[in-house]
Every structure is written in C-alpha cells, then in structure tokens.
C-alpha positions, -999 to +999 in steps of 0.1 A: +139+436-022+121+442+006+131+408+027+166+418+022+161+454+029+151+443+063+178+418+065+202+443+059+189+466+082+182+439+110+203+412+105+197+403+143+161+400+138+163+377+108+191+359+125+166+352+149+138+338+128+158+317+107+173+301+144+137+300+155+128+280+121+156+255+129+146+251+163+109+244+151+124+219+127+147+198+152+118+191+174+090+182+146+119+157+133+120+139+166+083+140+168+076+128+131+056+096+135+078+070+107+060+048+083+063+031+052+037+048+030+015+079+039-020+072+062-047+075+040-081+079+053-100+046+030-138+057+031-142+018+029-166-003+052-168-037+054-205-056+064-195-090+078-232-114+082-229-150+100-250-176+099-246-209+117-252-241+089-262-215+057-251-227+022-232-200+005-265-201-023-290-192+010-267-165+025-262-149-010-306-148-020-315-141+024-286-117+034-263-109+010-286-092-016-307-071+007-274-057+022-262-047-014-294-034-023-297-010+012-258-002+013-263+007-025-286+037-018-259+057+003-245+082-021-210+085-030-208+044-036-184+037-061-185-004-060-194-030-040-182-065-038-191-094-021-178-124-010-195-155+002-184-187+021-199-217+041-219-197+067-198-161+065-215-130+043-188-104+034-200-073+018-171-045+012-185-010-002-160+014-014-170+052-013-152+078-033-123+096-017-137+126-010-164+108+017-149+110+050-143+072+062-163+082+097-196+096+073-192+063+050-195+044+082-223+055+097-241+055+063-239+017+061-250+011+101-279+031+092-287+014+066-279-028+079-301-014+113-327-001+089-335-040+073-323-057+101-359-072+107-355-085+069-332-106+072-329-140+091-338-143+127-310-170+135-280-149+122-256-139+143-260-093+151-241-077+116-208-065+123-199-032+106-167-020+103-144+007+084-110-007+064-078+008+084-048+012+062-023+007+089-048-024+103-017-049+088+007-062+106+036-046+114+052-081+132+051-115+124+069-142+148+069-181+146+067-198+180+083-230+175+093-261+203+096-297+213+065-292+235+029-307+221+002-283+204-021-278+235+010-272+261+027-244+235-003-227+231-011-229+266+026-209+267+020-186+238-015-175+250+001-168+287+034-165+284+035-138+247+002-128+236-007-114+267+025-095+271+026-076+237-010-069+241+003-042+272+030-026+248+020+008+240+013+011+205-001-019+198-036-022+184-041-064+179-023-096+185-035-125+163-023-158+163-025-187+137-017-226+143-032-226+176-047-254+192-072-234+221-082-260+246-120-274+243-134-302+266-153-325+242-185-351+251-182-376+225-216-393+219-216-429+212-245-432+189-253-471+195-256-466+228-276-436+228-301-455+209-304-484+232-311-460+258-337-442+231-321-410+238-319-384+215-300-358+209-321-329+218-325-347+251-291-349+257-281-312+248-308-295+268-297-321+302-263-307+296-273-271+295-293-277+324-262-286+347-227-272+352-240-239+364-233-205+384-261-178+388-274-159+404-308-166+423-317-134+441-315-115+474-331-114+510-332-084+530-344-076+569-339-040+564-307-034+578-285-060+556-292-075+523-275-108+512-269-119+477-283-157+468-262-179+444-270-213+430-237-229+424-235-264+403-201-260+385-181-286+380-148-288+393-132-316+375-135-327+338-145-361+346-171-353+367-188-344+335-196-381+333-216-383+363-242-358+343-279-372+345-285-376+311-322-388+316-343-409+335-355-446+314-383-470+336-370-454+364-330-456+359-307-430+357-289-430+327-257-412+332-234-391+305-204-416+314-231-448+296-237-430+261-209-412+256-169-403+267-153-367+276-120-356+264-101-329+275-091-316+240-087-288+215-110-273+191-105-280+158-079-260+139-089-237+108-049-233+101-015-246+111+020-226+107+049-241+098+086-223+100+113-238+083+092-272+081+085-276+121+053-272+131+048-234+145+024-206+164+021-179+145+019-144+155+007-108+138+008-079+159-010-048+145-002-011+155-029+015+165-034+038+139-015+068+138+011+053+164+047+053+153+059+021+133+091+021+142+090+030+179+062+000+183+089-019+164+113-009+194+090-018+221+084-051+208+118-062+203+127-046+235+090-066+251+103-103+233+137-104+251+123-103+279+105-132+272+127-152+252+141-149+293+112-168+306+102-191+280+112-227+284+145-245+271+141-256+239+113-230+230+121-197+201+103-170+185+114-162+155+112-134+135+091-138+107+087-105+093+093-066+109+082-043+087+102-013+109+135-029+092+122-022+057+108+011+066+147+020+082+167+007+055+142+026+031+149+062+055+188+057+054+188+053+020+171+084+011+192+096+036+222+085+027+213+095-013+200+130-001+237+135+018+257+123-011+232+150-036+238+178-012+278+170-016+277+171-051+257+201-058+281+220-037+310+207-053+293+220-086+288+251-069+326+255-056+343+248-090+318+276-106+329+300-077+358+288-068+352+302-037+350+286+000+329+315+017+304+321-015+298+280-016+292+282+018+266+305+018+248+291-012+254+256+007+234+264+044+205+268+022+200+233+019+201+222+053+178+253+066+153+244+038+149+205+048+150+212+089+122+238+081+103+220+061+096+191+085+082+217+110+060+222+079+055+187+076+042+183+114+020+211+111+002+194+079-002+159+100+028+146+073+048+116+087+083+106+076+076+078+049+086+068+013+066+090-006+076+124+016+113+112+017+112+106-018+100+147-022+130+159-004+154+133-022+142+149-053+144+185-042+182+185-030+191+201-060+166+224-063+175+238-032+204+253-039+194+267-068+180+304-057+210+308-038+231+299-063+214+325-087+215+353-057+250+345-046+264+346-082+249+375-093+263+391-056+296+378-067+293+397-103+282+428-087+308+422-064+338+424-093+319+454-105+341+473-075+308+481-051+304+474-014+295+439+002+265+456+012+260+477-020+268+444-041+241+422-021+213+448-020+216+457-056+221+424-071+191+408-052+174+437-065+178+429-098+175+393-099+145+390-068+114+390-092+128+369-121+142+341-089+109+346-077+089+337-106+110+310-113+100+294-078+068+301-080+065+282-116+083+252-091+052+250-066+028+259-098+040+225-110+040+207-073+005+220-064-016+203-085+002+169-079-012+171-045-045+174-062-048+146-082-078+126-077-081+089-069-058+063-046-030+078-061-034+112-057-040+107-018-004+088-017+013+118-035-005+144-014+026+148+012+052+144-020+040+177-037+034+199-009+067+184+008+084+199-026+066+230-023+072+239+014+107+229+008+113+253-024+090+284-004+118+280+024+146+280+002+134+312-019+133+324+018+168+320+027+181+332-010+163+365+003+174+370+035+202+348+051+220+347+016+225+384+013+229+388+051+260+362+050+272+374+015+275+416+031+296+399+056+319+377+046+323+380+009+354+400-005+354+414-042+392+404-044+394+364-046+423+342-025+439+315-042+428+278-036+457+258-022+464+225-045+431+228-064+435+265-075+454+261-108+423+235-114+394+260-107+415+288-124+415+264-155+378+257-154+370+290-148+387+306-177+377+274-200+339+281-190+345+319-200+359+306-233+323+286-237+299+314-228+323+333-256+316+304-279+280+305-269+272+340-277+289+334-311+263+305-317+236+321-303+243+349-325+238+325-356+210+311-342+190+348-340+206+349-377+193+314-384+157+313-370+139+291-389+168+262-389+168+266-348+134+259-347+134+229-369+162+208-353+146+207-322+112+205-333+123+171-350+144+160-319+113+161-303+089+140-333+121+118-331+115+111-296+082+108-300+089+075-321+114+063-300+087+068-268+073+035-288+094+013-271+095+022-238+075-003-220+053+011-197+036+001-158+022+014-128+051+016-101+083-004-101+087-034-083+110-031-056+130-061-046+122-067-010+141-097-005+106-114+004+085-137-019+051-149-018+036-183-025-001-187-028-015-223-037-053-221-038-068-262-034-094-279-046-125-275-028-133-301-005-098-305+006-090-311+042-066-294+066-042-325+063-037-330+030-030-293+028-005-299+054+012-327+033+010-300-002+027-276+026+056-301+027+063-306-005+060-266-020+087-261+013+110-290+004+110-276-037+115-238-023+143-248+001+163-259-025+174-224-039+204-213-020+188-181-017+164-195+006+169-180+044+138-191+058+102-202+049+070-198+070+040-208+057+002-205+067-017-231+058-060-238+057-082-259+043-085-250+009-049-223+008-014-227+016+007-197+019+044-195+016+064-165+029+100-173+018+127-148+031+157-144+008+194-130+013+197-093+007+198-081-028+236-071-028+246-106-013+232-127-041+235-123-079+201-132-094+178-109-090+141-118-073+126-120-104+150-147-116+141-166-081+103-164-087+111-180-122+122-207-111+106-214-082+072-210-104+087-233-129+092-263-098+061-255-080+039-263-110+045-300-110+027-306-078-011-316-089-042-301-074-029-262-068-038-234-089-002-212-081+009-179-079+045-163-071+050-129-065+072-106-048+055-097-010+053-059-006+060-031-026+050+002-028+008-003-037+013-038-019+015-075-030-010-091-051-013-105-085-006-080-111-032-087-136-070-083-124-099-087-142-136-086-135-162-111-156-198-102-141-235-107-153-267-119-141-271-152-155-241-175-139-241-208-159-234-181-194-208-160-173-193-194-161-191-203-195-172-170-207-150-169-177-133-204-189-130-190-223-111-157-211-090-176-189-079-201-219-073-169-233-050-152-208-028-190-211-023-185-244-015-147-242+025-146-245+043-142-210+012-153-190+018-170-158+000-184-125-033-175-147-066-182-126-101-187-118-116-173-088-145-196-093-139-231-080-163-267-090-186-271-056-177-292-027-195-326-025-226-322-004-254-350+010-290-331+013-312-339+035-347-333+019-372-336+043-411-349+039-434-331+049-462-351+053-446-382+065-423-358+098-461-340+102-475-376+107-447-385+134-444-348+152-407-344+140-400-306+132-370-295+108-354-279+132-351-310+156-334-324+120-313-295+116-301-299+158-294-330+159-272-332+124-252-302+139-246-315+169-234-348+157-213-338+129-205-302+134-205-296+173-227-281+196-213-259+227-238-265+256-214-252+282-180-234+295-153-256+321-138-230+343-106-230+355-083-204+375-071-192+347-094-189+322-129-206+307-132-234+283-164-246+257-178-273+261-184-290+233-210-319+221-201-343+186-201-377+175-172-400+185-142-399+157-147-434+150-188-431+137-176-397+115-155-408+089-177-422+063-211-417+049-219-452+065-221-422+095-251-410+082-268-446+091-284-452+126-296-417+133-330-409+154-345-381+159-372-366+187-411-369+175-447-378+189-466-407+181-501-410+194-493-380+217-466-394+235-440-372+235-399-387+232-403-410+208-374-418+182-379-416+148-352-425+122-343-396+104-342-420+071-378-421+072-386-382+074-357-373+050-345-385+014-305-382+009-299-363-022-259-363-032-251-329-052-225-301-050-225-268-036-210-237-040-177-232-019-174-196-024-194-170-043-184-135-056-201-105-064-195-074-080-214-048-074-248-061-075-242-092-101-223-124-099-189-121-108-157-147-117-120-131-111-094-139-139-063-131-119-023-133-136+011-125-130+035-118-161+071-122-169+092-108-198+066-083-206+054-052-196+022-043-184+012-023-211+021-050-237+003-081-217-029-063-216-029-047-247-019-082-261-048-098-240-073-077-250-065-079-286-070-116-286-104-115-263-111-089-290-108-117-315-113-153-300-136-145-272-156-112-273-181-109-245-217-119-252-247-097-245-252-098-207-215-105-197-192-073-188-153-075-182-135-043-168-096-044-155-092-043-116-061-042-089-033-024-103-043-016-147-076+004-124-051+022-107-030+030-135-061+047-158-069+069-128-034+074-118-024+087-155-055+106-161-052+124-131-012+134-137-023+147-174-054+169-156-017+180-130+006+184-159-023+206-178-031+223-148+008+227-138+013+243-175-014+267-168-001+277-134+031+283-149+018+311-177+000+328-155+029+331-132+053+343-162+028+363-173+023+382-136+064+385-137+066+399-175+032+416-176+025+399-207+004+376-223+026+371-250+062+370-236+058+337-216+050+321-246+083+319-257+091+300-222+059+273-222+066+268-263+102+252-250+084+232-226+081+202-251+119+202-246+127+183-218+106+148-233+131+144-258+158+140-224+135+124-208+123+095-232+163+092-238+170+087-200+143+061-197+154+044-228+194+049-211+186+033-176+160+008-191+133+025-170+098+017-176+073+052-181+054+043-148+034+067-125+068+082-109+087+089-142+056+110-151+060+130-122+097+134-133+080+152-161+061+172-147+086+185-125+103+191-158+082+213-165+092+239-136+128+230-141+130+240-178+108+275-171+136+286-144+165+285-173+138+306-198+129+329-172+164+338-158+173+348-195+142+362-207+141+382-176+174+401-180+172+405-217+140+425-211+156+443-188+186+457-210+158+461-242+139+487-218+170+502-213+170+508-251+194+480-260+185+462-295+167+432-290+196+404-306+216+427-281+204+423-255+191+388-257+231+375-266+240+397-234+217+379-211+225+346-228+261+356-221+256+366-187+229+342-171+246+310-188+271+307-159+238+303-128+218+289-154+244+262-163+253+258-127+218+256-114+213+228-137+246+209-127+238+214-088+205+197-099+217+166-120+243+156-098+219+162-063+198+136-088+223+115-092+224+093-062+186+088-066+193+070-100+223+051-093+209+040-054+210+002-049+194+005-015+156-008+003+133+010-021+156+026-043+136+010-075+105+032-073+126+063-072+151+057-101+129+061-132+121+096-119+157+103-114+166+089-147+138+109-165+147+145-148+181+141-155+177+130-194+152+160-196+175+186-180+205+179-200+184+181-234+160+210-222+193+230-213+211+229-242+183+236-264+170+264-243+196+285-244+194+290-285+152+281-286+136+304-261+159+333-278+148+328-313+110+319-300+111+353-279+122+374-315+092+360-333+070+370-305+085+404-302+079+406-344+044+391-338+038+418-310+048+448-332+029+437-361-001+438-340+005+471-324+008+483-358 
C-alpha cells in the first residue's frame, strides 16, 4: 500500500502528521459548542398582527385570510397554519427544508408589505419573525419571598432581570406573574354624568396634560437655545388636580369625578412554586452560543445576585437544560470508555500480546480525537446525535487495526522480519480493508442525506461516524504498521497470571477453527440445505417481526412531567388559580415529587413536576404519569394532558390529527364524532379537541338612523366602551428609574356585572350643539350571544385539532386501531379531510427517508465491492447475505423489549455495512488463492480458516463495544438502546450464518459465470 510504504520509509513524517491531527482534535474539542440537539435551520416564519378589540371572526375575514392568500403564493410553502384569538392573528408558514430561513423570511416580509394597504388601518404594524430552534429557554427560575407582589416585581426587574440580560450569550429574559406598576384613573360613572362629562372629553383633557416636549429653538446667530415645554406631573396625587372640563364657568378637576390609584397592570398570568406565589423567569440563549457555557455564566451571576437580595427572597432553580446535556454527554463518555475497554480486552484475549493489543487500541483515541477536528470544520456541535454516532462507532474504530495487525502477526509467525511482515501483510490485506471501510462509509453517507426534519437532525450522526471510520482507516495503514515494525516480535513471551488462560483460549479457538473448516466443507457439499436453512430462519424472523411494537423514537425518562389543563371558555385568572391549587394538592401527594412549578393563565394551567432521579425511585415515569392522570381527572371543568417533559423530539401530545373543511358547522359535527371514536379506542387518554364553545358576549348593535340623528358616531361608542371596560392609556408617569403607563378605566364597583352597562353616555350633537350627552341605550341595542374564543386554520381552511396520549399500547397499534374504528364508525364526509400531524407525520416521513437511505446504502456497497473484486457478479454473494442481519436484529429487539423505531432502523442500516465487512474479508482471500490456481472449494475453506480469527475478533469487539450502550441507564440512554440491541442481535446471527452462507452462494455464482462464459 502506498501509505504504508511511505510510513515505513519516513516514520518521522507520518508521526508528525498524527501529532498534528491530535493537536487539531484537542483544540477543536475545547472549542466545540455543547447543546442538546443539532442546530437545525428551520425555514419557518411567523406573522403576528394585532387589532385592539377585534373579535376572532372579524380578524379571520379581514386579516388572516388575506395574509394566508398572500404567503401561499411563495414558492416552497409546505403548510400554512393560523391561530386567531381576540385581537390577535398569528400565522405560521412552514417551508420545505431545502429553502433557507433567511430567504423565507424575506419572501414573507415582501408579501405582507404588498398587502398592507388592504388590511384595516387601525392594526398595529405586522410583526414578521423567523422560527429559531434554539430560542427555547435553557434556564427557568422562580423567585419567591414575603414581599408584596408589586414590590417583588420591582425587585426582580431591577436586581435580577437587568443583571441577567448583561451576561454574554443571553439573548432574552422573559418574566411571568409580574405585577408591573401602572397608574390607574378610576372613573365614577355617576359623577361624570352629573357634570355632563363624556369619556372622550376626559381622555382628550388627560392626553393634553402631563407633557414634556420640545418647542423649537431661538438663535441670535452665535448662540442657539433650545425651547422646551414642561408640564410633567411629579407626584401621583397631582393627577387629581388636572382640569377635566369647564362647566358653566366652573372648573371640574379630576378629583371631582375620579380617584387616582398607584397600582399595577392587570396580570395575564400567575406563577407558583410549590404552592407559593412566585415570579417566573425564563432565560433564552443567543443563537449559536454554547448552552453549557451560558448556563455556567448564569449560575455564577446568580451567586452574586443572591447576596444582594433582601432576607426571605429566594431564587429557586426550576429547569436547567445544561444539566441534561452534561449528564447525557457524561453518560455517552462512560459508555464510550467502557466500550473501548471491552473491545481492547477482546483483542488482547485473541492476540495474547500486550504490544500488539496496545497498537490496535491506539486507533480508537486517535480516531475519536481527530474526528473532533472534522466536526469543528463542518460546524457541528457536541450534542446527543453526534455523540451517539461516536459511541456507536467505538467498536468500528478498532476493526481496521485488528485486521491489519492480525495479518502482520500471522506473517511474523512465518519467519519474516518485522518491517517485511508489516509491509507485506498490509499490502495483502489493504484492498479488503479499504473495501470494508468504504462499505461502512457508503452506508452512513445516505443517512446524512435523508430528506425531512429527521434527516436534518441525522446529518451530524452519519457524517460523524463516516469521518471517524475514515480516520481509523488512515491510522490502520500508517500508525499500526509503523508501530508494528518497531515493537512486534515473532516470539511471544508468556504473560504472568493470565498467560495460561490465554493459551487455553487460543488453543480452543484453533480447535473451533478446525471444526469450522469441517463444517464449511460439509456446507459446500450440501449447498441446498445450507441455503434453505438461513432463508427459513429469515421467514420465521419476519413473522416474529409482526409482534414488534413500532414507534417514532423511544421516550426518555428526564424526571420531569408536564401537566396541562385547558379550561372552559370565559374562565377568569382567579378561577384558574383555584384550579391550579387543586391540581397541586393532588400532584404533591406522590412521594416521588421534588417540586412543582406552575404557570396560570385565564384559559390554561401548566404544571412542571420535577421527580427524583430515575435511579432513586422504584416507579417508572410512565407509572407515575398514569397515577397522576387518574387522580387529576376527578377535577371538573378541565381538559387534561399528562406527558413527559422534554425528550428527543420535544414534548407535547403523542397523537395529533388535523380535521379541516370549509363548512365549519359540518366540521364541528364530524370532529365530535371523531373525538368519540378516539375516546373508545383502547389505550386512549387525554383526548381533546382544539375547538371550545364560544365565551358569552354582549354585542352592541348600532341603530344607524338614530345615531345619525343624534350626531353619535360608531367610533365614539367603541372608544367609550373600550375606555370604561378595557382601559385606555392616556399618558405616562415618569420617575428617576422608569416610565409607567397611566390608564383610564371605570371604577371597580361599576365593572362587576351586566348592570354596569346601564347609565353610559356617549358624545353627540343635538340641534347643531356639540358636547351633548346621549345615552348609549338610545342608539344601540344589546344582543346576547357567544363568540369564538379561538379559531384555528390549517392550509387556508378552518380546522379542529384532535389530540390524545396513549398508555399500554404502541404508537403503531394505537393509530391502526383508531383509523380502523374511524373508517367503520365515522368515515369522513365529503368536504372534510383528516390528516395525521405531529410525531405520526414525522415518523412517516422519516421511515420513507430511511428506506431510501437503506436502498442507497446497499447500492453504494455493491459498487464498492464491484470495484474491489473487478466484477459485477461476485458482490452478489455478499449482498444476498445482507438480509441475514435482519434475523438477529428482530430477535435482539424482542429480547430487549424495544420498539422498532427510527433509531433501531438506523441500526439495521448500519448492520448492512458490518455484515459486508465479514463477507469481503472472506471472499477477497478466497479469490487471491483461487487466482493462484487453487481449487475453489479448497480456496474457500482456507479463506474461512485463515480469516475466521479477524472476523470473530472484529465482530466481538463491535458487540462488546455496543454492550455498554445497550445496558446504559443514564440520561438519554433510552434513545440509544434500541439501536444497540438491533446491532448486537444482527451481528451475532449474521456472523454465524455468513461464514457458511456466503461461500456457498459464491460457488453458485462461480458456476453461473462458467456457464455464461461457455
């Protein structure tokens, strides 16, 4: 081999290259960002438009539909979904993953800008932003104390939030449950009426006071002096003296018709930590920053912040994503080290030589460290996916070195010198080793080319394994021959203590080799039986495969449970808070609960339940979830969801369906039928529809004729009602620290029930006189109705989402059972479409992608072997043995009680390359002897006897390298285990069967070639 010859001639040169690679790898490792998952560019854009006071139905027709029609014209749009609530239109545009997020963002901005003139004039400017996969919180805190809510909010804002925002790498700090200071002007409706003062007149008076504005400048040619008008209110009580109006020559001050309160904004959320009211803080990192490093900086700053806080105020850590990341990294490191040690022990037992074992073992750290440099160049991160690739590759990295050094040792025993043995042995085995390695690379490169979201995540997995294996090939052709020529001797010294065992093992293996030769000879003489037996086993295994559960990815036990309760439409924040208390009281009864953090909104309660570590509890997270769900279902008026928080592909309900159609009445009826079917499907829990009954609404129908006669405009009605019952910000109150809104609203006693709607006057004109007061009842009629609280749309049509979780069944069995029941009991009528979403949609896409990757991998393997053997027929002997790996993979998953999911499917693809290695080593040596004139049967028997040792060594090294991954119990181990079980099972059966099956198939192909030539 070219590389080996250069290495043996110029050892210092190659040593320098290896040292340089190691140095680059070490430096790259230090600089690699650490994160939970790969940073994937998601071409998803969000358009948010707000219109104060507009109902969901109005926003849908006047805003949302126009936005959807505009963005739907952009090339590459995959889905358009909208959520419409009171005053807010939120449209999310998902593009095909091939489109860059920057291009998608600009395209959407252009389309929204083009239709701006067609949208209502009183909307706030549309906000167009792109989705950032790293914009989820890496840190969540809860601040508790004995202070009042307003004091606590001020303390959090001044002493905590502002300091956290200055940390390098922190992108945003969001708070929940805060009481932001606000000045309230509480209007007395009766007093205003007695002075004949309308709301619009008062708001105009307040807006024209409390000002501080530039009033121009004067100049004498040499000096310029700025002019400024200052009418700023210094104290809150001074608002009472503002002139509201003048009636009959008398001044009416604000204190005559209202009260002023130094209060807080109406809260839209509450936070609780273990039942105590708290202020929640979410810390979001900047894109491309190191999660672990940012978390360290935050923790360091929190130590200083805690020292400055008043006694009794505590900052509680709720979630810390960096902990899960570091735990996962540590677990992978442990499995890698354990795998390396087990693989090295296997090699040592076979070679019974410390020097040769050390030379082979050095390939592992050199390959891994150098791979870090490749990861840095390709802008990868140290994450669950890339580290999983390295942990899986541990057994592979020593394979090439094993084959090369085993052949060198064999040549040394022939009496050759160390240099001669290193050179000739490497040359003899070189092409076969290259072919086996390129076959592995050929399998993993297509994995990196899978389309869809899953493919984006797996790019780092496939490329990391491919890079590490190529580096191990370089090491096998350079460092291994070099060190072998320097330190290997033909004579073997007996190793103390275990020397006897090693001798016994190798003598036993020699006997096994002879037995195998006899068995192979028998197989070559009974070819039909040898072919039929593996085919029969394959058929049986495929029948057993029907008993396997299938899913997307295995759920990880993160020790966190997410409990979500959706409340009835029209509920208030106070009523939601009471439900939260009931839920917390039930949840905290479980002895495994460490703490509970909850966020409460008027229509929703979210609980994050932190459990003790899985090693410290007897119950699994699934068992705890089931018990919690059973107890929480007794609370009336809530739609419940209990799921594991976090995981490989995020949290959320396990099953999601989009039911859409243009006729909403028809859509609603069918959605209720589908919900009933799902509730009756075995295993279904937490079944819910996104559609909720509308909340109560009073609609003021304007009598246009009467309003025109009395000079009342609809705008005056809207502004009057909006100010009284929703409040209007008319000014700002400024202190040394900050500026606070001044809000005008009705006093609390006049804002409690429907009677509050009586005695309201609006400004009008009567007989040409302005400032007349017209009772609102005189120009409007009250209509009691209900309004949609939320409208969901999907691909330009109304939709209702049907969601659920399942227990005691697999995803495939559940969805199959539901679909069958739906077809028989509630088939979709014309105009109604039901499609799968969420993990089901991702699973379908990923499995199609993996099937394509498998086909591409097999094709590339064929091409690599064809190039190696210079034949298009001979590779078929190896390709026909590939299905044999499926036998063990299925048995491995059944024994390990694992699902056939995305990870185990990748394991099956990986097996294609591993099985190929054994076949190549066997056939390559047989072809060499056959070319020298040896009888084909004798050549195959000799190849089997000679190559049995390296085949078994590499297989066992791979198996034992995978064992720690299969039995690991650390963070994220559930994700990797199915792949390990599939690979271990497949390696065992494929190796045993390939040793007989491949030679027999090769003889058939050789017979075919002879007939074809004749």
